[in-house]
C-alpha positions, 0 to 999 in steps of 0.5 A: 848175812847169807847164813843168818838169812837162811837160819831166819827163814828156817825158823820162820817156816818152823814157826809157821808150822807151829802156828798152823797147829796151835793157832800160834801167835803173830809176834814170833813171826814179827820177831823173825822178820825184825831179826832178818832185817837187822841181820841185813842192816848189820851186813851192809854196815859191815861191808861199808855202804858208802864205798860200795855206792861210790864204787858203783856210781864212780868207777876208776879206769886204769886207762883214763889219763885225764881224770883217773875216775869216771862214771859207770856209763863210761866204763861198763856202759861202753863195754856193754855197747861194744858187746851189743855190737858183737851180738848183732854181728854174730847173733845165732852162735856168737863169737865162740865160748871163751873168745870174747877177749879176742873178738872184743877189739873188733867191735870196740870204739875205744883203744883196747890196747890201753884198756884191755877187756876180757869180760863184758861185766854182765854175765848175760850179755857175755853168754849171748855174745859167746854162744849167741841166741842158742847159748842164751836160750840154754842159759834161760832154760837152766834158770827156769829149771832152777826156779821150778826146783826151788818152788818145789823144794820150799813145799817139802814136807820136811820143814828143815829141807824146805828152809834149806831150799829157800836159803839156797834159792836166795843165794842163787838169786843174789848171784844172778842179780850180781851177774847183771853188773859183773862177771860174777860167774866167770870166777872159778870160786863163784861158779863152783858155789853157783853149781853147788847151790844149783845141785842142792836145789835140784835134789831138794826139788825132786824129793817131794815128787819121789815121796808122792810116787812112793805113796801112790804105789803103796796105795796110801 
């Protein structure tokens, strides 16, 4: 779906350029929009929407001996509450990067020996728990820089590079949204993809500024 989305965005940008030059037609953009929504719908269907929704609303807990299944609030919700207590106890510098699993039992109201917790299932909460307000501010600053790079990149004179920046930005946005409910960026493969996309949008975001500098120096 991500690949199809990127292709559709690139095609839409190209058609927009043709429309501006030739007075173009609206139907081409409509076809692109329909294709994009169809690709997303097929992707959701392929991933089986019903199991995904059920997984979000009812989460199985390995330590629940009575029911074996429980609600989202009683799984991630309890973990988030314990993480907030951890943050309140160490607000400035946190408990230390990589020390979340060790520190968690001190702030948990559940028996962590039965259901050990190594991640907060929310990357943002865990960043603040590990690094405090300082770590959270650095993470927020990095996200703001990424957003600025994407906005510069989609204004690139080369339509193909603009589309590439838009697609990479969409991928980053999807991963950032996912991070609200899981430890997405703590998995090496996901973290590597996030860094790769970040580097890509950073390079594409710098390019237009470099071109303007060259034009000014050449007197054009």
